[in-house]
N, C-alpha and C positions, 0 to 999 in steps of 0.2 A: 412755839406759840408766842405771840406778843400781846400781852394784855392791853386793853383799850387805854389810851393815854400814856402808855409806857414807851420808852425808847429802846428797851432791850428785850431780847428774846429769852424765853424761859423754856426749859425742857419739861415735856409732859409725858407721863407714862399712861397709855390708854389701851384698852382692849376693845375690839369690835366684835359684837356678837350679832350674827345674822340668822334670820329664820325664814323659811319658805315652806310652802306646801307643795312645791314642785321639785322634780328631780332635775337638778341643774346639769348633771352629766348628760342626760338625754336631751335637755333643751339646748345645750351647747352643741351636741352632735347634729341636731337637725337645723341649727342656725338661728334659734330664737334667743340665744344667750351668748355673749361674746366669750370665746374660749380664753382669751388673754385675761379678761376680768375674772373668770373662774379660777384661773391659776393664781391670780393675786390675792383673792379672798380665801382661797382654800387653806385650811389649817387643820384643826381637829374637827372632824365631822361626827355629829351625834344624830342618829336616826331614831326618832321616837315614834312608836306605833300610835295609831289613832286611839282616842279614849274609848270609843265604842268597842275596841277589841280587847281592852283590859279594864273592864268595868269594876273589877275588884279594887282598883285604886280610888274609886269615887269617894268612899267614906273618908279615907285619909286626906285626900285633896280637899274635900268639902270642909272637914274640921279645921284644916290649915287656913282656908279662906275665912271660916267663921272667926277664928282667932284674930286674923288680920283685920277683919271689919269690926271686931269688938274694940280693937285699939282705935280704929278710924272713927267709930261712932261714940267712942268713950263711954262704953257701957258693956256689961257682961252679956254676951249673946251665947245661946246654946241651942242645940237641935235635940229635941227629945228622941229617945230610941224609937225606931220605926219610921220616923218622918223622912229619912233618906231613901226609903224604899222606892218612892216614885221616881227617883233619879235613875234607877236601873232600867226603867222602861223606855227611856229616851235614847235616841241614836247619837247624839252629841256630834253633829256635823262640824261644829266650831271648836271641837276638842276642849282643852283645858281652859282656854279663854272664855268659851261659852259657859262652862261650869262656874268659873269665877264671876262672870257677869250675873248669872242666875243667883248665886249666893249673895252677891252684893245687893241685888234687887230685893230678895227675900229678907235680908238683914235690915234693910231700911224700913220694912213693914213689921218688924218684930213687935210682939206685944210688950206691955209694961214691964213684965218680968224678964224680957229679953229672949223669950222662946220664939223660935222659928218653926212654924207648923208645917205639916205636909201640904196643906192647902196653899200656903205662901210659896212653897217650893214649886208646886205644880203650876201655879200662876206664873211664877218667874220663868219656868222652863218653856212654857207655851208649846211643848211638844205634843200636847194632846190634840192640837188642832189638826195634825196630820192624820190622826185616827178618828176624827169626828165625821168623816164622810158617811159612816153608817147611820148618822142621825139626821141626814138631810131630809128635807120635806118635799117630796114630789107633788106636783099639782097640775091640774088641767084647767087653764083659764076659761075654757069653754063650758066646763061642767062644774067646777068647784066655786063655792061662794067664798068671799073674804073671810067670813066667820069660820068656815070649815078649815080653811088653810091656816088661819091664826090659831085654832084649837090644836091642830096637828103640830104646828111649829112649837107651841108652848109645851106640848107633850114631849116632843123630840128634845127640846132644850133641857127640860127638867130631867129626862132620863140621862142625857149627856152629863149634866152636872153631878147627878148621883153616881154615874159611872166613874167620873174623875175623882170623886171623893170616897170611892169604894163603899157607897151606900150610907155614909155618915151624913145624916140630915142636918146636923148643926153646922158642919163644915159646908155643906151644900147651900144652906141659907146664907152664910157669910160670902161665899163665892158668888152667888147669884144677886146679892144685894137686897135680898128679901129678909124679913123677920122670920123667926121660926114659925110663928103662927100663920104668916102669909104663905110660907112654903107648904105647910101642912094642908092649908085650905086648897092651894092650887093642885097638890097631889091628889086630894079627894076628887077634884074635878076631872082628872085624867084617868082615874081608875074605872 
C-alpha cells in the first residue's frame, strides 16, 4: 500500500472476513458465483446456524449488546429480569444483526435509570405485526356505518396492544400513546 502523498510503498497485514447468507458452493456449481473467485476467497469457513434455531443464545447476545450500547450512549443500561422474554417469541429473520438493531433501538429509548423495558423491546422488534392478523377488522361498506367500523377497529387495536403487553395496562397505555385514564375509559367503552 502507498499512503496518499508518499513515494514509497508500505507493507500491510490485513485479513478479509466475508459473510453471506447463501451457500457459495451451490451458487458456484449452478453458475451464479464464479468458481475461481470462490477458490481465491476460500479459507477458514464457519457456518453459523440461524438465531431462530438457537434461541437460548438470545439473552447472552442481548446482554452483550446492552453492554456495547451502554458504552455508546455513555450511561449504564440494563434489562430487568423477564424483559427479554418477548424476544423468544420472534423468528429473527435477520439473525444476530436484527437482534443488535432491536437492542440499539430499545437502548435509545431507555428510561432515566437506564432500564430497557419489555415494551421497548417489543416495539423495537416489531415482530408482533406478523401475528396481528387476528386483530384485523372486517367490514362491509354496503352495510356498516363509519362509526360501527371505527368502534370495532378501536376494540381490535386495544385488544392487540393488551396482547402485546401481556395484559399490562400501564405498558399498554405507554405503547398506545394514551394516558392510563384514557386507556381505562376506552376499555370501558369496548366491554
